[in-house]
C-alpha positions as CSV (number, residue, x, y, z in Angstrom):
1,X,-16.8,-3.5,5.6
2,X,-16.7,-4.2,1.8
3,X,-12.9,-3.3,1.5
4,X,-12.3,-6.0,4.4
5,X,-14.6,-8.6,2.7
6,X,-12.6,-7.9,-0.7
7,X,-9.3,-8.4,0.9
8,X,-10.2,-11.5,2.6
9,X,-12.3,-13.1,0.2
10,X,-10.9,-12.0,-3.5
11,X,-8.6,-14.7,-5.0
12,X,-4.9,-13.5,-4.6
13,X,-3.9,-15.1,-8.1
14,X,-6.4,-12.7,-9.8
15,X,-6.5,-9.7,-7.6
16,X,-3.2,-9.4,-5.9
17,X,-1.9,-6.3,-7.5
18,X,-5.3,-4.5,-6.8
19,X,-5.2,-5.4,-3.2
20,X,-1.7,-4.2,-2.9
21,X,-2.8,-1.1,-4.6
22,X,-5.6,-0.7,-2.4
23,X,-3.7,-1.0,0.8
24,X,-1.2,1.5,-0.2
25,X,-3.7,3.9,-1.4
26,X,-5.8,4.0,1.8
27,X,-3.0,3.6,4.2
28,X,-1.1,6.4,2.7
29,X,-4.0,8.6,1.1
30,X,-2.2,8.5,-2.2
31,X,-3.0,9.8,-5.4
32,X,-3.1,7.6,-8.6
33,X,0.1,9.1,-10.0
34,X,1.8,8.6,-6.5
35,X,1.0,5.1,-6.7
36,X,1.9,4.6,-10.4
37,X,5.3,6.4,-9.7
38,X,6.0,4.2,-6.6
39,X,9.0,1.8,-6.9
40,X,10.1,-1.1,-4.8
41,X,13.1,1.1,-3.6
42,X,10.4,3.4,-1.8
43,X,9.3,0.6,0.4
44,X,11.1,-0.6,3.4
45,X,10.2,-4.0,5.1
46,X,11.1,-3.6,8.7
47,X,9.4,-6.9,10.0
48,X,6.5,-5.8,11.6
49,X,5.5,-3.0,9.3
50,X,6.3,-1.4,6.1
51,X,7.6,2.2,5.6
52,X,6.4,3.7,2.4
53,X,8.2,6.9,1.1
54,X,6.5,8.9,-1.5
55,X,9.1,11.1,-2.9
56,X,7.4,12.9,-5.9
57,X,3.7,14.4,-4.5
58,X,1.8,17.0,-5.9
59,X,2.9,19.7,-3.3
60,X,6.4,18.6,-4.0
61,X,6.8,17.6,-0.5
62,X,8.0,14.1,0.3
63,X,5.8,12.1,2.4
64,X,6.3,9.0,4.6
65,X,3.7,6.6,6.0
66,X,3.5,3.2,7.6
67,X,1.5,0.0,6.8
68,X,1.0,-2.2,9.8
69,X,0.0,-5.7,9.9
70,X,-3.6,-5.0,11.0
71,X,-5.9,-7.7,9.4
72,X,-3.0,-9.6,8.1
73,X,-2.3,-6.9,5.2
74,X,1.6,-7.6,5.4
75,X,1.1,-11.2,4.3
76,X,-0.1,-9.9,0.8
77,X,3.1,-8.0,0.4
Protein backbone atom coordinates (compact mmCIF):
# COMPACT_ATOMS: atom_id res chain seq x y z
CA UNK A 1 0.00 0.00 0.00
CA UNK A 2 2.91 2.36 0.69
CA UNK A 3 4.38 1.69 -2.75
CA UNK A 4 1.03 2.40 -4.42
CA UNK A 5 0.71 5.62 -2.41
CA UNK A 6 4.22 6.70 -3.41
CA UNK A 7 3.63 5.94 -7.11
CA UNK A 8 0.35 7.85 -7.18
CA UNK A 9 1.17 10.82 -4.95
CA UNK A 10 4.91 11.61 -5.27
CA UNK A 11 5.73 14.43 -7.69
CA UNK A 12 6.87 13.10 -11.08
CA UNK A 13 9.21 16.06 -11.63
CA UNK A 14 11.24 15.08 -8.58
CA UNK A 15 10.74 11.30 -8.30
CA UNK A 16 10.18 9.99 -11.84
CA UNK A 17 13.45 8.04 -12.10
CA UNK A 18 12.88 6.50 -8.68
CA UNK A 19 9.35 5.48 -9.66
CA UNK A 20 10.54 3.84 -12.90
CA UNK A 21 13.35 2.03 -11.07
CA UNK A 22 10.92 0.88 -8.40
CA UNK A 23 8.45 -0.49 -10.97
CA UNK A 24 11.17 -2.30 -12.93
CA UNK A 25 12.83 -3.61 -9.77
CA UNK A 26 9.64 -5.05 -8.35
CA UNK A 27 8.15 -6.34 -11.61
CA UNK A 28 11.35 -8.13 -12.59
CA UNK A 29 12.75 -8.96 -9.14
CA UNK A 30 15.90 -7.17 -10.30
CA UNK A 31 19.15 -6.81 -8.44
CA UNK A 32 20.63 -3.31 -8.23
CA UNK A 33 23.41 -4.08 -10.71
CA UNK A 34 20.82 -5.40 -13.19
CA UNK A 35 18.93 -2.11 -12.99
CA UNK A 36 22.11 -0.05 -13.33
CA UNK A 37 23.19 -1.98 -16.43
CA UNK A 38 19.76 -1.78 -18.08
CA UNK A 39 19.66 0.20 -21.34
CA UNK A 40 16.84 1.63 -23.42
CA UNK A 41 17.52 -1.10 -26.00
CA UNK A 42 16.63 -3.71 -23.35
CA UNK A 43 13.06 -2.38 -23.10
CA UNK A 44 10.50 -2.96 -25.86
CA UNK A 45 7.21 -1.05 -25.86
CA UNK A 46 4.45 -3.21 -27.33
CA UNK A 47 1.63 -0.79 -26.60
CA UNK A 48 -0.26 -2.37 -23.72
CA UNK A 49 2.88 -3.58 -21.94
CA UNK A 50 6.67 -3.40 -21.82
CA UNK A 51 8.94 -6.35 -22.47
CA UNK A 52 12.15 -6.02 -20.48
CA UNK A 53 15.21 -8.14 -21.20
CA UNK A 54 17.93 -8.52 -18.57
CA UNK A 55 20.91 -9.84 -20.58
CA UNK A 56 23.56 -9.80 -17.83
CA UNK A 57 22.47 -11.54 -14.66
CA UNK A 58 24.38 -12.90 -11.69
CA UNK A 59 23.58 -16.44 -12.80
CA UNK A 60 24.66 -15.71 -16.42
CA UNK A 61 21.20 -16.74 -17.63
CA UNK A 62 19.38 -13.89 -19.45
CA UNK A 63 15.89 -13.14 -18.17
CA UNK A 64 12.76 -11.55 -19.67
CA UNK A 65 9.76 -10.08 -17.85
CA UNK A 66 6.71 -8.00 -18.74
CA UNK A 67 5.44 -4.82 -17.12
CA UNK A 68 1.69 -4.44 -17.63
CA UNK A 69 -0.42 -1.33 -17.26
CA UNK A 70 -1.77 -2.31 -13.86
CA UNK A 71 -2.31 0.87 -11.86
CA UNK A 72 -1.36 3.07 -14.85
CA UNK A 73 2.34 2.19 -14.44
CA UNK A 74 3.05 2.48 -18.16
CA UNK A 75 2.01 6.12 -18.09
CA UNK A 76 5.19 6.85 -16.10
CA UNK A 77 7.34 5.31 -18.82
